[in-house]
C-alpha positions as CSV (number, residue, x, y, z in Angstrom):
1,M,-225.2,94.6,101.8
2,E,-226.6,93.4,98.8
3,K,-228.0,96.2,96.4
4,E,-231.1,95.9,93.7
5,L,-231.1,92.7,91.3
6,M,-230.0,93.2,87.9
7,I,-230.6,90.8,85.0
8,T,-228.6,90.4,82.1
9,P,-229.1,87.9,79.0
10,I,-227.1,85.5,80.8
11,A,-226.9,86.3,84.6
12,K,-228.6,87.9,87.6
13,L,-226.2,90.2,89.6
14,W,-226.3,92.4,92.4
15,Q,-223.5,95.0,93.2
16,L,-222.0,94.2,96.7
17,G,-219.2,97.1,96.9
18,P,-218.3,99.7,94.4
19,K,-216.3,97.6,92.0
20,L,-217.6,94.4,93.6
21,L,-220.3,92.1,91.9
22,R,-222.2,88.9,92.6
23,V,-223.1,87.2,89.4
24,E,-225.2,84.0,89.4
25,Y,-225.0,82.5,85.8
26,L,-228.3,81.0,84.3
27,P,-228.4,77.5,83.3
28,V,-227.6,78.0,79.8
29,V,-224.9,79.9,78.6
30,T,-224.1,79.2,75.1
31,E,-224.9,82.4,72.8
32,T,-221.8,84.8,72.1
33,E,-224.2,87.6,71.3
34,K,-225.9,87.4,74.7
35,I,-222.4,87.2,76.3
36,D,-221.5,90.5,74.6
37,A,-224.7,92.3,75.9
38,H,-224.1,90.9,79.5
39,F,-220.6,92.5,79.4
40,A,-221.8,95.8,77.6
41,L,-224.7,96.1,80.4
42,L,-222.1,95.6,83.1
43,T,-219.6,98.3,81.7
44,E,-222.6,100.6,81.3
45,H,-223.6,100.4,84.8
46,F,-220.4,99.4,86.7
47,G,-217.5,100.5,84.7
48,K,-214.6,98.0,84.1
49,E,-211.7,96.3,86.7
50,L,-214.7,94.6,88.4
51,Y,-214.3,92.1,90.9
52,M,-216.5,89.3,90.5
53,L,-218.1,86.6,92.9
54,V,-219.6,84.4,90.1
55,D,-221.9,81.7,91.1
56,I,-221.9,78.9,88.4
57,R,-223.6,76.1,90.1
58,Q,-227.0,76.5,88.2
59,V,-225.1,76.4,84.8
60,R,-226.1,73.1,83.1
61,S,-224.6,74.0,79.5
62,A,-221.8,76.2,78.6
63,N,-220.0,75.0,75.4
64,A,-216.3,75.5,74.8
65,K,-217.2,78.7,72.2
66,A,-219.0,80.4,75.2
67,R,-216.3,79.7,77.4
68,R,-213.4,81.2,75.5
69,H,-215.5,84.1,74.5
70,I,-216.1,84.7,78.4
71,A,-212.2,84.3,78.9
72,K,-211.0,86.2,76.0
73,N,-213.7,88.9,75.3
74,N,-214.1,90.1,78.9
75,D,-212.6,93.5,79.4
76,V,-214.5,94.3,82.6
77,T,-213.3,91.7,84.9
78,A,-210.1,92.1,87.4
79,A,-210.6,89.0,89.2
80,A,-213.2,86.2,89.4
81,A,-213.9,83.8,92.3
82,I,-215.8,81.1,90.9
83,I,-218.4,79.0,93.0
84,V,-219.1,75.6,91.9
85,N,-220.5,72.4,93.3
86,N,-219.6,68.9,92.6
87,G,-221.8,68.8,89.5
88,P,-221.4,70.2,86.1
89,S,-220.3,73.4,87.3
90,A,-217.2,72.0,88.7
91,I,-216.3,70.2,85.2
92,I,-217.3,73.9,83.4
93,G,-215.2,75.7,86.0
94,N,-212.4,73.5,85.6
95,F,-212.2,73.8,81.7
96,F,-212.8,77.5,81.9
97,L,-209.5,77.8,84.2
98,R,-207.4,74.9,82.1
99,F,-208.1,75.2,78.6
100,D,-209.9,78.8,77.9
101,G,-207.1,80.8,79.8
102,P,-208.8,84.1,81.5
103,P,-206.4,86.9,81.3
104,F,-207.2,87.9,84.9
105,P,-206.7,85.8,88.1
106,A,-209.5,83.4,88.6
107,K,-209.9,80.5,91.2
108,L,-212.5,78.0,92.0
109,F,-214.3,77.6,95.4
110,T,-216.9,75.3,97.0
111,Q,-217.5,78.0,99.6
112,E,-218.7,81.3,99.0
113,E,-217.1,82.7,102.3
114,K,-213.6,81.6,101.0
115,A,-214.3,83.0,97.6
116,L,-215.2,86.3,98.9
117,N,-212.0,86.4,101.2
118,W,-209.8,85.5,98.4
119,L,-211.5,88.1,96.1
120,N,-211.2,90.8,98.5
121,K,-207.5,90.1,98.8
122,Q,-207.2,90.6,94.9
123,N,-208.5,94.2,95.4
């Protein structure tokens, strides 16, 4: 059951379980300062070693600098199941996995149920 909505500078999120979050990124994710503020809020409210169900289907702009910053300056994520569609989000997701090299397990999905099942197996 989804809990209360929380809004950060780059996303809306809901806590699905003790260390499980659903994160819906906003259409534009390009500023590293906002990314840092996002991770600071996550740490403050939920701690670290979080399992993220990440929905990037609404993202239209995420430059290389922002993607790298999310991958390399992210000390809160234990694993990320990334939900994409056939639009820009699939391109952004593939770039993130192939070129930005997150240090945590991450995988792309087009179906939320499969993403959540994979994420639960990571915990």
